[in-house]
Biopython code that builds the backbone (N, CA, C, O; Angstrom):
import numpy as np
from Bio.PDB.StructureBuilder import StructureBuilder

atoms = [
    (1, "MET", "N", (-57.441, 38.153, -40.563)),
    (1, "MET", "CA", (-57.702, 38.053, -41.612)),
    (1, "MET", "C", (-55.703, 38.592, -42.335)),
    (1, "MET", "O", (-55.074, 39.549, -41.884)),
    (2, "VAL", "N", (-55.311, 37.871, -43.189)),
    (2, "VAL", "CA", (-54.091, 38.242, -43.675)),
    (2, "VAL", "C", (-54.373, 39.784, -44.132)),
    (2, "VAL", "O", (-53.580, 40.644, -43.748)),
    (3, "GLY", "N", (-55.458, 40.139, -44.924)),
    (3, "GLY", "CA", (-55.541, 41.750, -45.772)),
    (3, "GLY", "C", (-55.705, 42.631, -44.776)),
    (3, "GLY", "O", (-55.192, 43.739, -44.937)),
    (4, "GLU", "N", (-56.481, 42.345, -43.471)),
    (4, "GLU", "CA", (-56.279, 43.729, -43.003)),
    (4, "GLU", "C", (-54.693, 43.959, -42.005)),
    (4, "GLU", "O", (-54.226, 44.999, -41.540)),
    (5, "LEU", "N", (-54.229, 42.696, -41.946)),
    (5, "LEU", "CA", (-52.934, 42.989, -41.258)),
    (5, "LEU", "C", (-52.148, 43.547, -41.911)),
    (5, "LEU", "O", (-51.356, 44.354, -41.425)),
    (6, "VAL", "N", (-52.204, 43.160, -43.497)),
    (6, "VAL", "CA", (-51.082, 43.910, -44.263)),
    (6, "VAL", "C", (-51.504, 45.829, -44.187)),
    (6, "VAL", "O", (-50.799, 46.831, -44.069)),
    (7, "GLU", "N", (-52.824, 45.629, -44.310)),
    (7, "GLU", "CA", (-53.583, 47.024, -44.344)),
    (7, "GLU", "C", (-52.926, 48.090, -42.874)),
    (7, "GLU", "O", (-52.651, 49.290, -42.887)),
    (8, "MET", "N", (-52.850, 47.264, -41.919)),
    (8, "MET", "CA", (-52.872, 47.805, -40.455)),
    (8, "MET", "C", (-51.353, 48.103, -40.385)),
    (8, "MET", "O", (-50.872, 49.061, -39.780)),
    (9, "LEU", "N", (-50.558, 47.040, -41.171)),
    (9, "LEU", "CA", (-48.997, 46.934, -40.150)),
    (9, "LEU", "C", (-48.354, 47.537, -41.614)),
    (9, "LEU", "O", (-47.189, 47.909, -41.754)),
    (10, "GLY", "N", (-49.289, 47.538, -42.547)),
    (10, "GLY", "CA", (-48.084, 48.326, -43.702)),
    (10, "GLY", "C", (-46.958, 47.399, -44.244)),
    (10, "GLY", "O", (-45.824, 47.762, -44.560)),
    (11, "MET", "N", (-47.459, 46.163, -44.295)),
    (11, "MET", "CA", (-45.983, 45.206, -44.886)),
    (11, "MET", "C", (-46.933, 44.260, -45.822)),
    (11, "MET", "O", (-48.160, 44.208, -45.739)),
    (12, "SER", "N", (-46.208, 43.609, -46.624)),
    (12, "SER", "CA", (-46.105, 42.694, -47.803)),
    (12, "SER", "C", (-46.986, 41.738, -47.366)),
    (12, "SER", "O", (-46.811, 41.238, -46.255)),
    (13, "GLN", "N", (-48.213, 41.288, -48.291)),
    (13, "GLN", "CA", (-48.759, 40.127, -47.460)),
    (13, "GLN", "C", (-47.998, 38.662, -47.733)),
    (13, "GLN", "O", (-48.675, 37.634, -47.705)),
    (14, "PRO", "N", (-46.404, 38.605, -48.029)),
    (14, "PRO", "CA", (-46.458, 37.534, -48.154)),
    (14, "PRO", "C", (-45.041, 37.475, -46.876)),
    (14, "PRO", "O", (-44.383, 36.487, -46.550)),
    (15, "LEU", "N", (-44.923, 38.915, -46.368)),
    (15, "LEU", "CA", (-44.082, 39.205, -45.323)),
    (15, "LEU", "C", (-45.370, 38.315, -43.909)),
    (15, "LEU", "O", (-44.880, 37.500, -43.128)),
    (16, "ILE", "N", (-46.540, 38.578, -43.850)),
    (16, "ILE", "CA", (-47.883, 38.937, -42.876)),
    (16, "ILE", "C", (-47.592, 37.180, -43.214)),
    (16, "ILE", "O", (-47.043, 36.504, -42.344)),
    (17, "SER", "N", (-47.971, 36.617, -44.402)),
    (17, "SER", "CA", (-48.138, 34.970, -44.451)),
    (17, "SER", "C", (-47.035, 34.400, -43.524)),
    (17, "SER", "O", (-47.334, 33.499, -42.742)),
    (18, "LYS", "N", (-45.727, 34.905, -43.580)),
    (18, "LYS", "CA", (-44.782, 33.799, -43.084)),
    (18, "LYS", "C", (-44.671, 33.894, -41.726)),
    (18, "LYS", "O", (-44.493, 32.907, -41.012)),
    (19, "HIS", "N", (-44.832, 35.849, -41.014)),
    (19, "HIS", "CA", (-44.542, 35.498, -39.788)),
    (19, "HIS", "C", (-45.741, 34.536, -39.267)),
    (19, "HIS", "O", (-45.421, 33.548, -38.605)),
    (20, "LEU", "N", (-47.665, 34.890, -39.654)),
    (20, "LEU", "CA", (-48.528, 34.227, -39.167)),
    (20, "LEU", "C", (-48.078, 32.269, -39.325)),
    (20, "LEU", "O", (-48.830, 31.430, -38.830)),
    (21, "ARG", "N", (-46.605, 31.820, -40.177)),
    (21, "ARG", "CA", (-46.693, 30.554, -40.798)),
    (21, "ARG", "C", (-45.671, 30.512, -39.402)),
    (21, "ARG", "O", (-46.163, 29.852, -38.487)),
    (22, "VAL", "N", (-44.555, 31.016, -39.161)),
    (22, "VAL", "CA", (-44.130, 31.017, -37.707)),
    (22, "VAL", "C", (-44.472, 30.964, -36.303)),
    (22, "VAL", "O", (-43.892, 30.394, -35.379)),
    (23, "LEU", "N", (-45.798, 31.852, -36.322)),
    (23, "LEU", "CA", (-46.265, 32.007, -35.152)),
    (23, "LEU", "C", (-47.386, 30.460, -34.551)),
    (23, "LEU", "O", (-47.788, 30.038, -33.467)),
    (24, "ARG", "N", (-47.519, 30.018, -36.162)),
    (24, "ARG", "CA", (-48.476, 29.080, -36.093)),
    (24, "ARG", "C", (-47.683, 27.650, -35.704)),
    (24, "ARG", "O", (-48.167, 26.720, -35.059)),
    (25, "GLU", "N", (-46.120, 27.744, -36.363)),
    (25, "GLU", "CA", (-45.429, 26.613, -36.177)),
    (25, "GLU", "C", (-44.958, 26.837, -34.722)),
    (25, "GLU", "O", (-44.454, 25.799, -34.294)),
    (26, "ALA", "N", (-44.951, 27.719, -33.927)),
    (26, "ALA", "CA", (-44.673, 27.987, -32.817)),
    (26, "ALA", "C", (-45.674, 27.711, -31.689)),
    (26, "ALA", "O", (-45.392, 27.834, -30.497)),
    (27, "GLY", "N", (-46.837, 27.338, -32.151)),
    (27, "GLY", "CA", (-48.135, 26.686, -31.432)),
    (27, "GLY", "C", (-48.072, 28.444, -30.639)),
    (27, "GLY", "O", (-47.931, 28.386, -29.417)),
    (28, "LEU", "N", (-48.140, 29.525, -31.078)),
    (28, "LEU", "CA", (-48.815, 30.654, -30.533)),
    (28, "LEU", "C", (-50.092, 31.027, -30.896)),
    (28, "LEU", "O", (-50.921, 31.554, -30.155)),
    (29, "VAL", "N", (-50.239, 30.711, -32.165)),
    (29, "VAL", "CA", (-51.633, 31.133, -32.727)),
    (29, "VAL", "C", (-52.872, 29.720, -33.447)),
    (29, "VAL", "O", (-52.728, 29.346, -34.611)),
    (30, "ASN", "N", (-53.378, 29.448, -33.036)),
    (30, "ASN", "CA", (-54.797, 28.724, -33.963)),
    (30, "ASN", "C", (-55.194, 29.098, -35.274)),
    (30, "ASN", "O", (-55.421, 30.253, -35.636)),
    (31, "VAL", "N", (-55.255, 28.244, -35.853)),
    (31, "VAL", "CA", (-55.708, 28.765, -37.822)),
    (31, "VAL", "C", (-57.424, 27.446, -37.815)),
    (31, "VAL", "O", (-57.674, 26.298, -37.450)),
    (32, "ARG", "N", (-57.967, 28.322, -38.305)),
    (32, "ARG", "CA", (-59.584, 27.955, -38.977)),
    (32, "ARG", "C", (-59.481, 27.923, -40.117)),
    (32, "ARG", "O", (-59.144, 29.009, -40.589)),
    (33, "GLN", "N", (-59.642, 27.027, -40.918)),
    (33, "GLN", "CA", (-60.074, 27.511, -42.363)),
    (33, "GLN", "C", (-61.276, 27.730, -42.799)),
    (33, "GLN", "O", (-61.802, 26.705, -43.230)),
    (34, "ASP", "N", (-61.939, 28.696, -42.858)),
    (34, "ASP", "CA", (-63.069, 28.694, -43.309)),
    (34, "ASP", "C", (-63.296, 29.467, -44.751)),
    (34, "ASP", "O", (-63.062, 30.621, -45.108)),
    (35, "ALA", "N", (-63.950, 28.127, -45.531)),
    (35, "ALA", "CA", (-63.495, 28.439, -47.439)),
    (35, "ALA", "C", (-62.525, 29.103, -47.472)),
    (35, "ALA", "O", (-61.660, 28.988, -46.604)),
    (36, "GLN", "N", (-62.436, 29.876, -48.380)),
    (36, "GLN", "CA", (-61.038, 30.836, -48.606)),
    (36, "GLN", "C", (-60.271, 31.707, -47.502)),
    (36, "GLN", "O", (-59.220, 32.342, -47.588)),
    (37, "ARG", "N", (-60.731, 31.610, -46.949)),
    (37, "ARG", "CA", (-60.329, 32.492, -45.472)),
    (37, "ARG", "C", (-59.413, 31.615, -44.246)),
    (37, "ARG", "O", (-59.756, 30.451, -44.034)),
    (38, "ARG", "N", (-58.239, 32.210, -43.445)),
    (38, "ARG", "CA", (-57.814, 31.813, -42.204)),
    (38, "ARG", "C", (-58.174, 32.725, -41.401)),
    (38, "ARG", "O", (-58.088, 33.953, -41.429)),
    (39, "TRP", "N", (-58.659, 31.861, -40.558)),
    (39, "TRP", "CA", (-58.657, 32.725, -39.169)),
    (39, "TRP", "C", (-57.835, 32.726, -38.221)),
    (39, "TRP", "O", (-57.688, 31.629, -37.682)),
    (40, "TYR", "N", (-57.149, 33.699, -37.758)),
    (40, "TYR", "CA", (-55.921, 33.245, -37.092)),
    (40, "TYR", "C", (-56.815, 33.898, -35.525)),
    (40, "TYR", "O", (-57.544, 34.890, -35.494)),
    (41, "GLU", "N", (-56.436, 32.905, -34.251)),
    (41, "GLU", "CA", (-56.362, 33.438, -33.133)),
    (41, "GLU", "C", (-55.311, 33.305, -32.569)),
    (41, "GLU", "O", (-54.625, 32.431, -33.100)),
    (42, "VAL", "N", (-54.560, 34.088, -31.163)),
    (42, "VAL", "CA", (-53.781, 33.857, -30.222)),
    (42, "VAL", "C", (-54.382, 32.888, -29.325)),
    (42, "VAL", "O", (-55.545, 32.793, -28.932)),
    (43, "ARG", "N", (-53.284, 32.142, -29.067)),
    (43, "ARG", "CA", (-53.352, 31.308, -27.662)),
    (43, "ARG", "C", (-52.578, 32.012, -26.699)),
    (43, "ARG", "O", (-51.404, 32.381, -26.692)),
    (44, "PRO", "N", (-53.509, 32.109, -25.894)),
    (44, "PRO", "CA", (-52.909, 32.739, -24.490)),
    (44, "PRO", "C", (-51.777, 32.208, -23.573)),
    (44, "PRO", "O", (-50.899, 32.731, -22.887)),
    (45, "GLU", "N", (-52.133, 31.073, -23.829)),
    (45, "GLU", "CA", (-50.900, 29.468, -22.325)),
    (45, "GLU", "C", (-49.970, 29.794, -22.810)),
    (45, "GLU", "O", (-49.185, 30.375, -22.061)),
    (46, "PRO", "N", (-49.580, 29.629, -24.151)),
    (46, "PRO", "CA", (-47.496, 29.879, -23.937)),
    (46, "PRO", "C", (-47.416, 31.174, -23.961)),
    (46, "PRO", "O", (-46.212, 31.354, -23.776)),
    (47, "LEU", "N", (-48.105, 32.628, -24.110)),
    (47, "LEU", "CA", (-47.814, 33.667, -23.877)),
    (47, "LEU", "C", (-47.948, 34.015, -22.189)),
    (47, "LEU", "O", (-47.375, 34.878, -21.525)),
    (48, "ALA", "N", (-48.689, 33.245, -21.894)),
    (48, "ALA", "CA", (-48.745, 33.392, -20.327)),
    (48, "ALA", "C", (-47.397, 32.668, -19.595)),
    (48, "ALA", "O", (-47.059, 33.173, -18.525)),
    (49, "GLU", "N", (-46.602, 31.520, -20.096)),
    (49, "GLU", "CA", (-45.969, 30.318, -20.086)),
    (49, "GLU", "C", (-45.036, 31.639, -20.053)),
    (49, "GLU", "O", (-44.857, 32.253, -19.000)),
    (50, "MET", "N", (-44.405, 32.067, -21.383)),
    (50, "MET", "CA", (-43.197, 32.879, -21.637)),
    (50, "MET", "C", (-43.223, 33.965, -20.461)),
    (50, "MET", "O", (-42.237, 34.101, -19.736)),
    (51, "ALA", "N", (-44.472, 34.794, -20.280)),
    (51, "ALA", "CA", (-44.153, 35.641, -19.054)),
    (51, "ALA", "C", (-43.614, 35.464, -17.736)),
    (51, "ALA", "O", (-42.815, 36.220, -17.185)),
    (52, "ASP", "N", (-44.118, 34.389, -17.261)),
    (52, "ASP", "CA", (-43.679, 34.081, -16.205)),
    (52, "ASP", "C", (-41.956, 32.801, -16.652)),
    (52, "ASP", "O", (-41.302, 32.393, -15.692)),
    (53, "TRP", "N", (-41.677, 32.533, -17.609)),
    (53, "TRP", "CA", (-40.460, 32.519, -17.604)),
    (53, "TRP", "C", (-39.351, 33.750, -17.998)),
    (53, "TRP", "O", (-38.127, 33.761, -18.125)),
    (54, "LEU", "N", (-40.391, 34.756, -18.123)),
    (54, "LEU", "CA", (-39.298, 35.738, -18.314)),
    (54, "LEU", "C", (-38.984, 36.851, -17.117)),
    (54, "LEU", "O", (-38.141, 37.745, -17.042)),
    (55, "ALA", "N", (-40.122, 36.365, -16.137)),
    (55, "ALA", "CA", (-40.338, 37.648, -14.944)),
    (55, "ALA", "C", (-39.012, 37.367, -14.336)),
    (55, "ALA", "O", (-38.530, 38.500, -14.324)),
    (56, "PRO", "N", (-38.001, 36.480, -13.758)),
    (56, "PRO", "CA", (-37.224, 36.641, -13.250)),
    (56, "PRO", "C", (-36.368, 37.810, -13.881)),
    (56, "PRO", "O", (-35.987, 38.825, -13.299)),
    (57, "PHE", "N", (-36.124, 37.412, -15.332)),
    (57, "PHE", "CA", (-34.922, 38.628, -15.934)),
    (57, "PHE", "C", (-35.643, 40.114, -15.682)),
    (57, "PHE", "O", (-35.103, 41.087, -15.155)),
    (58, "ARG", "N", (-36.516, 40.061, -16.015)),
    (58, "ARG", "CA", (-37.628, 41.278, -15.815)),
    (58, "ARG", "C", (-36.939, 42.156, -14.604)),
    (58, "ARG", "O", (-36.521, 43.312, -14.653)),
    (59, "GLN", "N", (-36.956, 41.304, -13.587)),
    (59, "GLN", "CA", (-36.655, 41.986, -12.174)),
    (59, "GLN", "C", (-35.511, 42.331, -12.111)),
    (59, "GLN", "O", (-35.176, 43.474, -11.799)),
    (60, "MET", "N", (-34.601, 41.267, -12.437)),
    (60, "MET", "CA", (-32.891, 42.063, -12.687)),
    (60, "MET", "C", (-32.612, 42.972, -13.432)),
    (60, "MET", "O", (-31.811, 43.833, -13.068)),
    (61, "ALA", "N", (-33.178, 43.006, -14.609)),
    (61, "ALA", "CA", (-33.433, 44.630, -15.754)),
    (61, "ALA", "C", (-33.739, 45.409, -15.031)),
    (61, "ALA", "O", (-32.796, 46.107, -14.660)),
    (62, "GLU", "N", (-34.979, 45.724, -14.483)),
    (62, "GLU", "CA", (-35.595, 46.299, -13.529)),
    (62, "GLU", "C", (-34.864, 47.157, -12.446)),
    (62, "GLU", "O", (-35.163, 48.311, -12.141)),
    (63, "ALA", "N", (-33.690, 46.277, -11.829)),
    (63, "ALA", "CA", (-33.378, 46.313, -10.412)),
    (63, "ALA", "C", (-32.232, 47.458, -11.360)),
    (63, "ALA", "O", (-32.306, 48.671, -11.556)),
    (64, "GLN", "N", (-31.545, 46.765, -11.652)),
    (64, "GLN", "CA", (-30.316, 47.407, -13.029)),
    (64, "GLN", "C", (-30.610, 48.529, -13.170)),
    (64, "GLN", "O", (-29.784, 49.375, -12.827)),
    (65, "PHE", "N", (-31.947, 48.965, -13.750)),
    (65, "PHE", "CA", (-32.076, 50.248, -13.597)),
    (65, "PHE", "C", (-32.384, 51.085, -13.310)),
    (65, "PHE", "O", (-32.420, 52.148, -13.930)),
    (66, "ASP", "N", (-32.793, 50.769, -11.964)),
    (66, "ASP", "CA", (-33.162, 51.381, -10.562)),
    (66, "ASP", "C", (-31.446, 52.017, -10.567)),
    (66, "ASP", "O", (-31.236, 53.200, -10.833)),
    (67, "ARG", "N", (-30.369, 51.095, -10.251)),
    (67, "ARG", "CA", (-28.852, 51.568, -9.575)),
    (67, "ARG", "C", (-28.831, 52.530, -10.992)),
    (67, "ARG", "O", (-28.684, 53.733, -10.774)),
    (68, "LEU", "N", (-28.979, 52.065, -12.596)),
    (68, "LEU", "CA", (-28.533, 53.095, -13.001)),
    (68, "LEU", "C", (-28.872, 54.788, -12.872)),
    (68, "LEU", "O", (-28.200, 55.808, -13.026)),
    (69, "GLU", "N", (-30.112, 54.531, -12.551)),
    (69, "GLU", "CA", (-30.950, 55.676, -12.357)),
    (69, "GLU", "C", (-30.594, 56.318, -11.397)),
    (69, "GLU", "O", (-30.453, 57.516, -11.639)),
    (70, "GLN", "N", (-30.269, 55.827, -9.814)),
    (70, "GLN", "CA", (-29.893, 56.585, -9.223)),
    (70, "GLN", "C", (-27.998, 56.791, -9.370)),
    (70, "GLN", "O", (-27.432, 57.710, -8.777)),
    (71, "LEU", "N", (-27.376, 55.969, -10.080)),
    (71, "LEU", "CA", (-25.884, 56.334, -10.248)),
    (71, "LEU", "C", (-25.928, 57.877, -10.951)),
    (71, "LEU", "O", (-25.203, 58.835, -10.684)),
    (72, "LEU", "N", (-26.978, 57.790, -11.896)),
    (72, "LEU", "CA", (-27.207, 59.188, -12.732)),
    (72, "LEU", "C", (-27.306, 60.146, -11.924)),
    (72, "LEU", "O", (-26.625, 61.160, -12.075)),
    (73, "ILE", "N", (-28.522, 59.945, -10.510)),
    (73, "ILE", "CA", (-28.596, 61.063, -9.961)),
    (73, "ILE", "C", (-27.726, 61.767, -8.701)),
    (73, "ILE", "O", (-27.793, 62.842, -8.106)),
    (74, "GLU", "N", (-26.929, 60.649, -8.624)),
    (74, "GLU", "CA", (-25.623, 61.104, -8.009)),
    (74, "GLU", "C", (-24.718, 61.851, -8.583)),
    (74, "GLU", "O", (-24.024, 62.766, -8.139)),
    (75, "LEU", "N", (-24.824, 61.191, -9.999)),
    (75, "LEU", "CA", (-23.737, 62.312, -10.542)),
    (75, "LEU", "C", (-24.164, 63.678, -10.869)),
    (75, "LEU", "O", (-23.525, 64.653, -10.473)),
    (76, "GLN", "N", (-25.553, 63.806, -11.799)),
    (76, "GLN", "CA", (-25.638, 64.901, -11.300)),
    (76, "GLN", "C", (-25.686, 66.100, -10.349)),
    (76, "GLN", "O", (-25.383, 67.293, -10.335)),
    (77, "GLU", "N", (-26.323, 64.995, -9.423)),
    (77, "GLU", "CA", (-26.003, 66.001, -8.106)),
    (77, "GLU", "C", (-24.573, 66.797, -7.766)),
    (77, "GLU", "O", (-24.480, 67.914, -7.259)),
    (78, "LYS", "N", (-23.397, 65.846, -8.218)),
    (78, "LYS", "CA", (-22.202, 65.987, -7.762)),
    (78, "LYS", "C", (-22.034, 66.917, -8.703)),
    (78, "LYS", "O", (-21.842, 67.993, -8.135)),
    (79, "GLU", "N", (-21.998, 67.102, -10.565)),
    (79, "GLU", "CA", (-21.879, 68.022, -10.846)),
    (79, "GLU", "C", (-22.290, 69.032, -10.277)),
    (79, "GLU", "O", (-21.544, 69.738, -9.600)),
    (80, "ASN", "N", (-23.670, 69.299, -10.469)),
    (80, "ASN", "CA", (-24.871, 70.252, -10.026)),
    (80, "ASN", "C", (-23.460, 70.808, -8.300)),
    (80, "ASN", "O", (-23.064, 71.974, -8.280)),
    (81, "ASP", "N", (-23.137, 70.148, -7.545)),
    (81, "ASP", "CA", (-22.517, 70.611, -6.259)),
    (81, "ASP", "C", (-20.963, 71.337, -6.737)),
    (81, "ASP", "O", (-20.450, 72.331, -6.224)),
    (82, "ASP", "N", (-20.427, 70.517, -7.857)),
    (82, "ASP", "CA", (-19.309, 70.658, -8.202)),
    (82, "ASP", "C", (-19.200, 72.760, -8.950)),
    (82, "ASP", "O", (-18.484, 73.704, -8.615)),
    (83, "GLY", "N", (-20.249, 72.620, -9.951)),
    (83, "GLY", "CA", (-20.342, 74.059, -10.562)),
    (83, "GLY", "C", (-20.817, 74.997, -9.074)),
    (83, "GLY", "O", (-20.199, 76.049, -8.909)),
    (84, "GLN", "N", (-21.756, 74.667, -8.152)),
    (84, "GLN", "CA", (-21.826, 75.734, -7.178)),
    (84, "GLN", "C", (-20.714, 75.901, -7.077)),
    (84, "GLN", "O", (-20.208, 76.751, -7.811)),
    (85, "ALA", "N", (-19.840, 75.139, -6.097)),
    (85, "ALA", "CA", (-18.541, 75.631, -5.391)),
    (85, "ALA", "C", (-17.453, 76.345, -6.287)),
    (85, "ALA", "O", (-16.407, 76.796, -5.818)),
    (86, "LYS", "N", (-17.853, 76.415, -7.822)),
    (86, "LYS", "CA", (-16.658, 77.263, -8.464)),
    (86, "LYS", "C", (-17.438, 78.677, -8.572)),
    (86, "LYS", "O", (-17.028, 79.836, -8.632)),
    (87, "SER", "N", (-18.244, 78.318, -8.571)),
    (87, "SER", "CA", (-19.538, 79.700, -8.877)),
    (87, "SER", "C", (-18.837, 80.819, -7.527)),
    (87, "SER", "O", (-18.308, 81.927, -7.624)),
    (88, "ASP", "N", (-19.141, 79.887, -6.226)),
    (88, "ASP", "CA", (-19.019, 80.726, -4.748)),
    (88, "ASP", "C", (-17.226, 81.548, -5.038)),
    (88, "ASP", "O", (-17.021, 82.642, -4.513)),
    (89, "ARG", "N", (-16.249, 80.962, -5.772)),
    (89, "ARG", "CA", (-15.003, 81.484, -5.763)),
    (89, "ARG", "C", (-15.383, 82.883, -5.886)),
    (89, "ARG", "O", (-14.517, 83.758, -5.919)),
]
sb = StructureBuilder()
sb.init_structure("model")
sb.init_model(0)
sb.init_chain("A")
sb.init_seg("    ")
for serial, (resi, resn, name, xyz) in enumerate(atoms, 1):
    if name == "N":
        sb.init_residue(resn, " ", resi, " ")
    sb.init_atom(name, np.array(xyz, "f"), 0.0, 1.0, " ", f" {name:<3s}", serial, name[0])
structure = sb.get_structure()
């Protein structure tokens, strides 16, 4: 329910309602009307499709982060070696 989301997220009711409308229009949630209340349910299918589509990009980003991490390790080792060489003099 919107009221529970307002309390949990600390956002205004109109803002929560707007986000839920966007999610509904995007087909990411189903809505069921029950008297005065609307019940929202996440649809896992579109999220799974999105995750599948994003998988190659995630793999590419992870590879780039791995390369960056290795470069930073090498730079740190070089800096440590340079500092050690100076102290040996």
